[in-house]
N, C-alpha and C positions, 0 to 999 in steps of 0.2 A: 066879239065872242057871243056864243049862244046865250039864251036867257037862263037865269039862275033857276034851279030846282031845289026841292027839299026832300030829304028822306030821313025818317026817324029810326034810330037803332037803339033799343033800350031807352035810356034816359036822355039820349043825345039826338037833337035834330041837326043834321048835317046839310050845309049849303054846298051844292055842286053844279057842275055844268058838263055838258057833252058837246064837243065840237067835232066837225067832220062827220062823214057818213060812209060806212062800208069799207073803210080801210083797216089796216092792222090795229087791233085794240091796244091802246097805250094809257096806262094810269100814271099820273104825275102827283108826287107828294111834296109839298113845300116845306120850308124850314121853320124854326121856332120864331114866334112873333110875326109870322108872315101870313099869307092868304093866297087864294087860288090865282088872283090877278098877277102874282109874281111870274107865272108861267105864260102870260099873255103873248109876249114876243116870240116865244118858242112855239106856242099853239098856232099863232098866225102863220108861221112858216111851215108847219107840219100837218095842218088840218086837211089838206088835199090828199095826203098819203095815209093818214092815220085817223081812227076814231078815238078822240082823246077825252078822258075823264080827268077833270081837275076839281078840287074841293077844298073847303076850309076845314082844317083839323078841329077837333073839339077844343073849345076855349078860344078859337081864332075867328077873325072875320065875322061872317054872319051865321056861323054855327053856334050851338048852345054854349053859353059861358058857364060850363060846369065847374064847380068849386071842388076843392079837395085834391088828394094825391092822384096823379096820373101814372099809369103803367104803360110800358111800350106795347103790351099785348092788347090794351084798349085801342090804341091807334091801329094795330094790325087788324083786329076784328072789324073795326069800322071801315077800314079800307076795303076789306074783302066783302063786306055787306054792300058797299057802293058798287064794287065790281059786279056783284051778283045782280044788283038792281039795273045796271047798265047792260046786262046780258053777256058779260065777258066770262065765259067758262075758263079760258086761259087768256093771258094777256102779257104784253110787255110792261115792265115796271120801271119808272124812273123816280129816284128820290134825291132830293137836294138837302144836304146838311142833316138836320134831325130827320128829314124825310128819307135820307139815305140810310140812317140807322133803322128806321121803321122798315125800309125795303130789305135790309139785311136780315132782320128778324123774320119777315114774311117769307123770304127765300129759305131760311133755316127751318121754318115750321110748316110751310105750305108749298114746297118746291114744285109739285105737279101742276100748280096753277100758273106757273111762269113760263113764258116763251123765251124771254130775254130779260136781263137785269142791267140797269144803268145807275151807277153810283156816282153822284156829282157832289164834289166839295164836302165829303163826309169823313167820318173818323173811324179808326180801328187801331188797336195796338198802341195806345198812348203810352209815352214814357212817364215815369213818376213826375218829372218836371211839367210835362204837358197836362197831366191829370191835376196837379196842384194849381196850375194857372187857370184851368177851366172851373175848378171848384172855387177859386177865389173870385172869379167873375160871377158865379152863381151866388156867392155870399154877398157881393156888392149889389147884385140885382135884387136880392131878397131884402136888402136894407134900403134900397133906393126906389127908383121907378123905371118903367120902360123908357121914358124920355131921357133920363140920365144915362141909361145903358146905351141908347141910340147915339147920344153925343160922344160917349167914350169909344164907341165901336165903329163910327163912320169910316175912319181911315183904315180899319182892318177889312172893311167890306168892299170899298170902292177906291179906285185910284184918284189921286188929286186932280189929274187931268180931266177925268170924267166929272168929278164934283164941280170943277170950274166951268166946264162946257155945258152942263145940264142942271142949272140951278132949279129949274122947274121940277125935274125928277127928284132932286134932293128935298125940295119943299114938300112934294107929294109923299115921299117916304117918311119924312118927319111927322107929317100930319097923320098918316096911317099908323105909324108906330105909337103915336100919342093916344090913339083910340084903343090900344090893347088894354085889357084888364090886367092889372099888376099881379093878381093872384094866379090867374090862368097862365100868364106869361112865365111866371116863376115855376109853376107846376110842370110846364112843358120843358123849360130850360133845365130843370133837375134831371129829367129823363135824358136829355142831351149830355149833360155833364157827367152823369154817373153810369152810363151804358157803354159797354165795350164788348164786341163779339169777336175780337181778334183771334182768340183760341179756337174758334169754331168755323172759320171761313173756308177751310178745306172741304167742308160738307156741302158747299154751294156748287151744284153741278149743272149749271145752265150757262149759256153764252152770256158773258158779263163784260161790260165796259166800265172802267174806272177813270174818272177825269176830275181834275182840279186845276185851279189857277196856279201858275208857277210861283206867284208871290203871296199865296194864301198862307198866313202864319198859323191859323188854327187847324184847318183841314189841309194840312201841308203836304207837299210832294213826298216827303218821307213816308207818311201814312198811306198815301196812294200807292207807293211802291210796295209797302208792306202788304196791302190788300191784294195787289197784283201777284205777288210772290206766292200767296196762299190760296187764291181762288184758281182752280185748274183751268188752263186755257184762256184766262181773261186777257183783255186788251187794256192798255194804259195810254192815256192821252193827257199831256200837261199843256195848258193854255198859256202861251207866253204873255207877259205883261199884265196878267189879271190877278186880282185878289179873290175875296170870298164870293161876292155877290155877282156871279157870272150870269145868272138869269136876267139881272137888271142891266148890267153893263154890256154884255155880249150875247144876247139871245140868238143872234144869227150863227155865231160860232158853235153854241150849244146845239142848236137845231141841226146844223150840218153834221156834227159829230154823231148825234143820235141816228140821223138818216143814213149816214155812211155805214154805221155799225150794223143797223138792221139789214141794209142791202147786202153787206158783205156776208153776214151770217145766213141770210136767206139763200144766197148763191152757194155757200159752202154746204148747206143742208138740202139744197134743192135737187 
């Protein structure tokens, strides 16, 4: 991938990269406790066709470890500031998990900036039981550490077959997760746990792809269908045999879905 760059927005210095040159602009937002490298496999496959901005959210990776309460609009403002820095007047936007919530919010508040929206393994319209489960995970995280959360979550994220076949990736993920600042992780996880734009999704009026793993128990297929039913003209894709961490386990599948979606909508509007 391209070399890392930095851009300061208010009190936050954000670590970001630009890959590709001259293609469709694409901004990618990672999930809670993650980092821009989570997109590496997708970027490698799409950089010949897109100019891709990836970055570490505040409190993550090599961006500033800002303490205190995070709000989703902080993430939105910082995403837009980086898109401006990259020279993207309008752009395609892909968000994974928490990144998908940030992408929903950006679409609801800055729709003219978007060409297309890709919502991966994200949430909307949680049932009371689903809300209770994620809030109990938040409470456990606040009482424990990112490493404890990692151990408890691994089989929600990745299939056992992938874990067995790729011990090097699992070791790398564990090491990266252990580097997370507990306060920053919890601050970002609170946004994930407490945010739901289900009642507003019909306001999103741009070409939208919604995709998740068929076996994802958190960002589950029911929620993906809920989003699909409410976002006018959206497309829905369920990835067979995959759980939550589709960027890690199946970047080729994700890249192909994004590429096909953009090609199809280009042809339809061309």
